[in-house]
C-alpha positions in Angstrom: 0.0 0.0 0.0 2.9 2.3 0.6 3.4 2.6 -3.1 -0.1 3.9 -3.8 0.8 7.5 -3.5 -2.1 8.7 -5.7 -4.8 6.9 -3.6 -7.6 9.3 -2.5 -9.6 7.1 -0.3 -8.5 4.5 2.2 -11.2 2.6 4.0 -10.0 0.1 6.8 -13.0 -0.2 9.0 -13.7 -3.0 11.4 -10.5 -4.7 11.4 -8.1 -5.3 14.4 -5.8 -2.5 13.6 -4.1 -1.3 16.8 -1.4 0.9 15.2 -1.1 3.1 12.1 2.2 3.0 10.4 4.2 6.3 10.1 4.5 5.9 6.2 0.7 6.5 6.0 1.5 10.1 6.2 3.4 9.8 2.8 0.0 9.3 1.0 -0.4 12.9 0.4 -3.3 12.7 -2.1 -5.5 11.1 0.6 -8.8 12.8 1.0 -10.8 10.3 3.0 -9.4 8.0 5.8 -11.8 5.7 7.6 -10.4 3.8 10.5 -13.7 3.1 12.2 -14.2 0.2 14.5 -10.4 -0.8 15.2 -8.3 -0.8 18.3 -6.5 2.5 17.9 -5.4 4.5 20.9 -3.2 7.1 19.2 -2.1 8.3 15.7 1.5 8.8 14.7 2.7 12.5 14.2 3.7 11.8 10.5 0.0 11.8 9.6 0.1 15.5 10.2 1.3 15.5 6.6 -2.0 14.7 5.1 -2.9 18.2 4.2 -5.4 17.1 1.6 -7.5 15.1 4.1 -11.2 16.1 3.9 -12.9 13.3 5.8 -11.5 11.4 8.8 -13.4 8.7 10.7 -11.9 7.3 13.9 -15.1 6.1 15.4 -15.4 3.0 17.5 -11.8 2.9 18.6 -10.0 3.3 22.1 -8.9 6.9 22.0 -8.8 8.5 25.4 -8.0 11.9 23.9 -8.1 13.6 20.5 -4.9 12.9 18.8 -2.6 15.9 18.6 -1.8 15.4 14.8 -5.4 16.3 14.0 -4.6 19.8 14.7 -2.7 19.9 11.3 -5.7 18.9 9.3 -7.1 22.3 8.5 -9.0 21.1 5.5 -11.3 18.7 7.1 -14.9 18.8 6.3 -16.0 15.8 8.4 -14.6 14.6 11.7 -16.0 11.5 13.4 -14.6 10.7 16.9 -17.7 9.1 18.1 -17.8 6.0 20.3 -14.4 6.3 21.9 -13.3 7.1 25.5 -12.5 10.8 24.9 -12.9 12.8 28.1 -11.6 16.3 26.9 -12.0 18.2 23.6 -9.0 20.5 23.0 -9.7 24.1 22.4 -8.0 24.0 18.9 -10.8 21.7 17.7 -12.7 25.0 17.1 -10.0 26.2 14.6 -11.2 24.1 11.5 -12.4 26.7 8.8 -14.4 24.2 6.7 -15.7 21.6 9.1 -19.4 20.8 8.4 -19.8 17.6 10.5 -18.4 17.0 14.0 -19.5 13.8 15.6 -18.4 13.3 19.3 -21.3 11.1 20.4 -20.7 8.2 22.7 -17.6 9.5 24.6 -17.1 10.6 28.2 -17.3 14.4 27.7 -18.4 16.5 30.7 -17.9 19.8 28.9 -17.2 21.3 25.4 -14.8 24.1 24.8 -16.2 27.5 23.8 -14.1 27.5 20.7 -16.5 25.0 19.1 -18.7 28.2 18.5 -16.1 29.3 16.1 -16.9 26.6 13.5 -18.6 28.8 11.2 -19.5 26.2 8.4 -20.5 23.5 10.9 -24.0 22.2 9.8 -24.2 19.0 12.1 -22.9 18.6 15.8 -23.5 15.3 17.4 -22.5 15.2 21.1 -25.3 12.7 22.2 -24.6 10.0 24.9 -21.9 11.9 26.9 -21.8 13.4 30.3 -22.5 16.9 29.4 -24.2 19.1 32.1 -24.6 22.1 29.9 -23.8 23.4 26.4 -21.6 26.3 25.9 -23.3 29.5 25.0 -20.8 30.1 22.3 -22.6 27.5 20.2 -25.2 30.2 19.6 -22.7 31.5 17.1 -23.0 28.5 14.8 -25.2 30.2 12.3 -24.8 27.4 9.7 -26.0 24.7 12.2 -28.8 22.6 10.9 -28.7 19.7 13.4 -27.6 19.5 17.0 -27.9 16.1 18.8 -27.3 16.4 22.6 -29.6 13.5 23.6 -28.6 11.1 26.4 -26.6 13.7 28.4 -27.2 15.3 31.8 -28.8 18.6 30.6 -31.4 20.0 32.9 -33.0 22.3 30.3 -32.7 23.6 26.8 -30.5 26.6 26.9 -32.1 29.8 25.9 -29.7 30.5 23.1 -30.6 27.2 21.5 -34.1 28.5 20.8 -32.9 30.4 17.6 -31.8 27.0 16.3 -35.3 25.5 16.3 -37.4 28.6 15.7 -40.7 29.5 17.4 -42.2 26.0 16.9 -39.7 24.1 19.1 -42.4 22.6 21.3 -45.0 22.0 18.6 -44.4 18.3 18.4 -45.2 18.1 22.1 -48.5 20.0 21.7 -49.6 17.7 18.8 -49.1 14.7 21.0 -51.5 16.0 23.7 
């Protein structure tokens, strides 16, 4: 595979991969990397060279933290870190200028950084099934957001700022059921 320097999509989901080789960072044409459902705990720093990467799925692995090399993936549109053991989202995750989908569901998050409110192009944010007690008010700045899933958390109420996301009819479904 190392010789496939022109490859744009690499899908290796649901294997028993526990370690990603450093040479994967040499596949500079890679636009999509899917490593879902493996046994990964970290990513090697040479992966930071994948400047063309647009979609990255690391769902269903054993990450306890967001791999630092992801900070270099400034062209990402899709980032799926769901179903891991992540306890903290770094502030720099809010620096992706073209991210449209961020999936963090099924982790161990107790809070989200305010910097996520800077993801101007984000249309879908999934933080379901974590341990969140509140959502940062900065998320009100996500003017492109079309879908926010925060189900299965420890939220006591819908934040006031979130009402603009659903408009005036946010409780219409409840009224129709009565």
